[in-house]
C-alpha positions in Angstrom: -25.9 29.3 31.8 -26.1 25.5 32.0 -22.8 24.0 30.8 -24.7 21.1 29.4 -26.5 23.2 26.9 -24.8 22.6 23.6 -23.2 25.7 22.0 -24.7 27.0 18.7 -23.2 26.2 15.3 -20.5 28.4 13.8 -21.1 28.9 10.1 -17.5 29.6 9.1 -16.5 26.3 10.6 -19.0 24.5 8.5 -20.8 23.1 11.5 -23.9 21.1 10.8 -24.7 18.8 13.7 -26.1 15.3 13.0 -29.3 14.7 14.9 -30.8 11.6 13.3 -30.1 8.5 15.5 -31.1 6.2 12.6 -28.2 7.6 10.5 -25.9 7.2 13.5 -26.9 3.5 13.8 -26.2 2.9 10.1 -22.8 4.6 10.3 -21.7 2.5 13.3 -23.0 -0.7 11.6 -21.0 0.2 8.5 -17.9 0.7 10.6 -18.2 -2.9 11.7 -16.7 -2.2 15.1 -15.7 -4.5 18.0 -14.1 -3.9 21.4 -10.7 -4.6 19.9 -11.0 -1.6 17.6 -9.5 1.9 18.0 -11.5 4.7 16.3 -10.5 8.1 15.2 -13.5 10.5 15.0 -12.9 13.9 13.3 -15.5 16.6 14.2 -17.5 15.0 17.0 -19.7 18.1 17.2 -22.3 17.6 19.9 -21.4 14.0 20.4 -24.3 12.0 19.1 -22.1 9.8 17.0 -19.3 9.8 19.6 -21.6 8.2 22.1 -22.5 5.4 19.8 -18.8 4.8 18.8 -17.8 4.6 22.4 -20.4 1.9 23.0 -19.2 -0.1 20.1 -15.4 0.3 20.0 -12.6 -0.3 22.5 -11.2 3.2 22.3 -12.2 6.4 20.6 -10.0 9.5 19.9 -12.2 12.4 18.9 -10.6 15.6 17.5 -12.6 18.8 17.8 -11.2 22.2 16.7 -13.9 24.3 18.4 -13.0 25.1 22.0 -16.7 25.6 23.0 -17.6 22.1 21.7 -14.5 20.5 23.2 -15.5 22.0 26.6 -19.1 20.9 26.2 -18.0 17.3 25.3 -15.4 17.3 28.1 -18.1 17.9 30.7 -19.9 14.7 29.4 -16.7 12.6 29.1 -17.0 10.8 32.4 -19.8 8.8 30.8 -17.2 7.1 28.7 -13.8 6.0 30.1 -12.7 4.8 26.6 -12.9 8.3 25.0 -10.0 10.7 24.5 -11.1 14.1 23.5 -8.5 16.3 21.7 -8.7 20.0 21.1 -6.9 20.3 17.8 -7.1 20.8 14.1 -7.4 17.6 12.1 -5.2 19.1 9.4 -2.2 19.3 11.8 -3.0 16.6 14.5 -0.3 13.9 14.3 -2.4 11.1 12.9 0.8 9.1 12.2 0.9 8.4 16.0 -2.4 6.5 16.0 -2.2 2.7 16.2 -2.1 0.7 13.0 -5.6 -0.6 12.4 -7.4 2.5 13.5 -10.8 3.0 11.9 -11.8 6.5 10.9 -15.3 7.8 11.3 -15.8 11.4 10.5 -18.4 14.0 9.7 -15.9 16.2 7.7 -16.4 19.9 7.4 -17.3 20.4 3.8 -14.9 23.2 3.2 -12.0 21.0 4.3 -13.1 17.6 3.1 -10.7 17.2 0.2 -7.5 18.1 1.9 -8.5 16.1 5.0 -9.3 13.1 2.8 -5.9 13.3 1.1 -4.2 13.5 4.5 -5.9 10.4 5.7 -5.1 8.5 2.5 -1.5 9.4 2.8 -1.6 7.3 6.1 -3.8 4.6 4.6 -1.6 1.8 5.9 -2.8 2.9 9.3 -6.5 3.0 8.5 -8.1 -0.2 7.1 -11.4 1.5 6.5 -12.9 5.0 6.7 -16.5 6.1 7.0 -16.8 9.7 5.9 -19.8 12.0 5.8 -19.3 14.3 2.8 -21.2 16.7 0.6 -23.1 14.6 -1.9 -21.2 16.3 -4.8 -17.8 15.2 -3.3 -19.1 11.7 -2.8 -20.1 11.6 -6.4 -16.6 12.7 -7.4 -15.0 10.1 -5.2 -17.0 7.2 -6.7 -17.1 8.4 -10.3 -16.1 6.1 -13.1 -14.1 7.0 -16.3 -16.1 8.8 -18.9 -18.4 10.7 -16.4 -18.4 14.4 -15.8 -17.6 13.9 -12.1 -14.5 11.8 -12.8 -11.3 13.7 -12.0 -8.2 13.9 -9.8 -10.2 13.1 -6.6 -11.8 10.0 -8.3 -8.5 8.6 -9.5 -6.4 9.3 -6.4 -9.1 8.0 -4.0 -9.8 4.9 -6.0 -6.1 4.2 -6.5 -5.8 4.1 -2.7 -9.0 2.5 -1.6 -12.2 0.7 -2.7 -14.8 3.4 -2.5 -18.5 3.2 -2.4 -21.4 5.5 -1.5 -23.1 3.7 1.4 -25.8 6.1 2.6 -27.5 9.2 1.3 -28.3 11.6 4.1 -31.0 14.2 3.9 -30.4 17.8 5.0 -33.2 17.3 7.5 -30.8 15.0 9.5 -28.7 18.0 10.6 -29.2 21.1 12.6 -28.8 23.7 11.3 -29.8 22.2 8.0 -27.1 22.5 5.3 -28.0 23.8 1.9 -26.8 20.6 0.2 -27.4 16.9 0.5 -24.8 14.6 2.1 -23.7 11.0 1.8 -21.6 8.6 3.8 -18.8 7.1 1.8 -17.0 3.9 2.9 -13.4 3.5 1.9 -11.6 0.2 2.3 -8.0 1.0 1.9 -5.8 -1.1 -0.3 -3.0 -3.1 1.4 -1.1 -3.8 -1.8 0.4 -0.7 -3.5 0.7 -0.8 -7.3 3.5 1.8 -7.1 6.4 2.5 -4.8 6.6 5.9 -3.0 8.7 7.6 -5.7 6.4 6.2 -8.5 3.3 7.4 -6.6 4.6 11.0 -6.6 5.1 10.9 -10.4 1.7 9.3 -10.8 -0.1 11.9 -8.6 1.7 14.7 -10.6 0.6 13.2 -13.9 -3.0 12.8 -12.9 -3.2 16.4 -11.6 -1.6 17.7 -14.8 -3.9 15.5 -17.0 -7.0 17.0 -15.5 -5.7 20.6 -15.3 -7.2 21.5 -18.7 -10.3 19.2 -19.0 -11.4 20.6 -22.4 -8.0 19.9 -24.0 -6.6 16.6 -25.2 -4.4 14.8 -22.8 -1.1 15.6 -24.7 -2.0 19.3 -24.8 -3.0 19.4 -21.1 0.3 17.7 -20.2 2.2 20.1 -22.5 0.6 23.1 -20.8 1.8 21.6 -17.4 5.4 21.3 -18.5 5.6 17.8 -19.9 7.8 17.2 -22.9 5.8 15.9 -25.9 8.1 13.2 -27.1 7.8 10.9 -24.0 4.1 11.6 -23.9 3.5 10.7 -27.6 5.7 7.6 -27.3 3.9 6.4 -24.2 0.4 6.9 -25.8 1.6 5.0 -28.8 3.0 2.2 -26.7 -0.3 1.9 -24.8 -2.3 2.0 -28.1 -4.1 5.2 -26.9 -5.2 7.9 -29.4 -3.3 11.3 -29.3 -6.7 13.0 -29.2 -7.7 11.2 -26.0 -8.9 13.2 -23.0 -8.0 12.5 -19.3 -11.6 11.7 -18.2 -11.7 8.5 -20.2 -8.6 6.9 -18.8 -8.9 4.2 -16.2 -6.7 4.2 -13.1 -4.7 1.3 -14.5 -4.1 3.3 -17.7 -2.9 6.3 -15.7 -0.5 4.0 -13.8 0.9 2.6 -17.1 1.1 6.0 -18.7 3.0 7.4 -15.8 5.5 4.5 -15.9 6.0 4.8 -19.7 6.4 8.6 -19.7 9.0 8.4 -17.0 11.0 5.5 -18.6 10.8 7.0 -22.1 12.0 10.3 -20.8 14.7 8.6 -18.7 15.9 6.5 -21.6 16.1 9.5 -24.0 18.2 11.4 -21.4 20.7 8.5 -21.2 21.1 7.7 -24.9 
């Protein structure tokens, strides 16, 4: 068997290989790369995007979890001296060792897209921008605004950490095998200034998760069901001039931040009176 024949896709790994050079060109243009840039590519697949990234950037680290694809790409590696191929799982690979300023370009496996996204956002001081190929439904949730049915935990946490926009819609015909759903490339420009410190961010993230845990319930009832004491919640809502019948999906990110602060300080003050 010719070692340069690409291995077939494995369905359980969510492998759908990009084949459209026009989409590749658009992604690389959106990444805005120069020879001074280091790029992290997650899921290089058969290498169509990897090749273009190597031509545009100073160095590319490509993480591939599939040994067959890693071996296939490794045979082709001599074409690019600025490519480091890594056989590893992106969920465990030490991304914290990558240089500050690394740009992320990834065709994320759809079944892992949300946990991978949160892992990257946790290291956002390292990644000034990210270009992520995602299932269209996930892209809609990432970019959703308050009051829409797609607005939820993913929307709030991603938009707290980055400026997010849907940059390109990608047809299923641009992949082999064809996925059953449409895709989109989302561009995230991470925020340098943090509105909250690390301890506050943990409380904020917990509040957002609890607030959306029971979408059909009012915000106070959803928080109550998740273990929040009612007095600090009621006091915080009143202080922020928010109705006690409000639901999580209408709150802006700024309101969630202020609510988190007020609930904590109200509860903290009551404990020390």
